[in-house]
Structure formats: C-alpha cells, structure tokens
C-alpha positions, 0 to 999 in steps of 0.5 A, spaced: 519 748 798 513 752 798 508 754 792 511 760 790 518 757 789 516 751 786 512 754 781 518 759 779 523 753 778 518 750 774 517 756 770 524 757 769 526 748 767 520 749 762 523 755 759 530 752 759 527 746 755 525 751 749 520 747 746 514 749 749 510 756 746 508 762 751 501 759 751 502 752 753 507 754 759 501 759 761 497 753 761 501 748 765 503 753 771 496 754 772 494 747 772 499 746 778 496 753 781 490 750 781 492 743 784 495 747 790 489 752 790 485 744 791 490 742 796 491 748 800 483 748 801 483 741 803 488 743 809 494 740 806 501 745 807 505 748 801 510 744 803 506 738 804 503 739 797 510 739 794 513 734 796 507 729 794 509 732 787 515 730 783 520 735 782 519 741 778 525 739 773 522 731 773 516 735 771 519 739 766 522 733 763 515 730 761 512 735 758 517 734 751 512 734 745 507 728 745 509 727 738 516 725 740 513 721 746 508 716 742 507 714 734 501 716 730 498 709 731 497 709 738 495 716 739 489 715 734 487 709 737 487 712 743 482 718 740 478 713 737 477 710 744 476 715 748 471 718 742 467 712 743 467 713 751 464 720 750 458 718 746 455 716 753 458 720 757 455 726 753 448 723 755 449 724 762 453 731 761 446 733 757 442 730 763 446 733 768 445 740 764 438 738 764 438 737 771 441 745 772 435 747 767 430 744 771 432 746 778 433 754 776 426 753 773 423 751 779 426 756 783 423 761 777 416 758 778 416 758 786 418 765 786 413 767 781 408 763 786 410 766 792 409 773 788 402 771 786 400 769 793 402 775 796 400 779 791 393 776 791 395 776 783 391 770 780 395 769 773 389 764 769 386 762 776 391 757 777 391 759 784 385 756 789 381 760 793 385 761 800 384 766 805 389 771 805 393 771 811 394 764 810 396 766 802 401 771 805 405 766 810 404 760 804 407 766 799 413 767 804 414 759 804 415 760 796 420 765 797 424 761 802 423 755 797 426 760 790 432 761 795 433 754 796 432 752 790 437 757 786 443 756 791 441 749 789 442 751 782 448 754 782 451 748 786 449 744 781 451 748 775 458 749 778 459 741 779 457 740 772 463 745 770 468 742 774 466 735 773 467 737 765 474 739 767 476 732 770 473 729 764 477 733 760 483 733 764 483 725 764 482 725 756 488 729 755 492 725 760 490 719 756 492 721 750 499 725 750 501 721 756 503 727 760 502 726 768 497 733 769 497 735 776 489 732 779 483 736 778 479 736 785 472 733 783 469 739 787 468 747 784 473 751 786 469 756 791 473 761 796 471 760 804 468 766 803 463 765 797 462 758 800 460 760 807 455 765 803 452 760 799 451 756 805 448 761 809 443 763 804 441 756 803 440 755 811 436 762 811 432 758 805 430 752 809 428 755 815 423 760 812 421 755 807 419 750 813 417 755 818 413 759 814 409 753 810 408 749 817 405 756 820 401 757 814 398 750 814 396 751 821 393 758 820 389 754 814 387 749 818 384 754 824 381 758 819 377 752 816 377 748 822 379 741 818 386 738 818 384 738 810 382 745 808 383 744 801 377 740 801 372 745 805 375 750 800 374 746 794 380 746 791 380 741 787 372 742 785 
C-alpha cells in the first residue's frame, strides 16, 4: 500500500465512523501526511512506512472521542500532571527562545559592524583606530559572520518550533489515550531549501575565516607587530 492508498482508506474509514467533525478529520490526515514526509526524508519508501503503521481500519477505530475511552478523573489527573511538568519545560522553552533572539541580534551587530568598518563610519567612536585596508577586509569578515549567524538563527527558530510541536503531540497522546503518528525532532525542510541554507552557511564560514586571517596579517604587516592593537593604542 502506498501513501495515497493509505490516506484515502484512512479518510474513508474515519468518515464511516461518523464521529469526527471535518476539522478533526483533516487534522488527523495532516498528521499522517507529515509522518510520511519525515519518513520519506529519512530514506524509507512509502510501502515500508505503511507496513510499520497500523492498518487504516485499526487507526480509525482508535479515534473515537476520548470521553468514551477514559473517565473524567483519569483525564483530569493527566492534565494536572502535564501542567506540573510543563512548568520547568516552560523555562527551557524561554531559554531556547532567548537563544534565538541572542543569535539573531549577534547577526545584526555583525552586519552593522561590517558596514561601519567598510564605510569608515564610527558610531559613538566604538571602533578603534585602524588603517582602511585591514578595516575593509575585517568588514568583509564581519559580513561573513553575519551570514553564518543568520543561518544559525533560522535553524534555531525552526528547531524551537519543531520541538514545540513534538511536546504538544506527546501531551495530546498522554491525555487522550490516542496513538497519533510520531513527529520527527528535526524541522520539516525541503531538500532544496536545506541545501541552500547549508551552502550559504559554508560561504559565510569561508568568508569569515578567510577574511579574518587576511585582515589580521595585513594589520601585523602594517603595524610591524603580531599585536597591532598595542601599536595603535586600542585600549588606551
């Protein structure tokens, strides 16, 4: 059975139950479509994926309204337990969001610094005295660092979003006693998009490392010292 046959059969069986409304039915089908997507990205064939899943008929039987499967006391106990667990999880989530913001801010700062170095624009005299040639090269290095940190921000944001979906799916499974399909811990990225991001990251890394090394050696040659910051009195 391939993906289309599996989903068509599942949709038919879910409709035959005459229990779920249209939104619930579409949500279930979307969850299984995502499951197929992740597994296909991992290299499995459609037939291999369907073999590891329960039959559409058995799956449809599991989606009877949860209120008919568990009593109110059991459900309330599970909700209370997950609520208590979610308190420390919330702190972790805030930390992850803060990481995204910090890396994103670092990208903006790197971009601004690179622009200032290349244009000789010295905002509030924050940039120390430096000849234009090494300033130009180091400005290019900052652009490379900005690109690298920007791609890092994108990846972090995608992972935070994906891990949120994984946790919410787990909570839903626990409370409703339903066997929803698993969600990959990795974000949903097309191969084309993932390849572009990786290429941009490599370019940013090469530009940053290469330009930084060249800029440092230019400074050393011009200052005739391996510690040019002392010669140019950066910390005075």
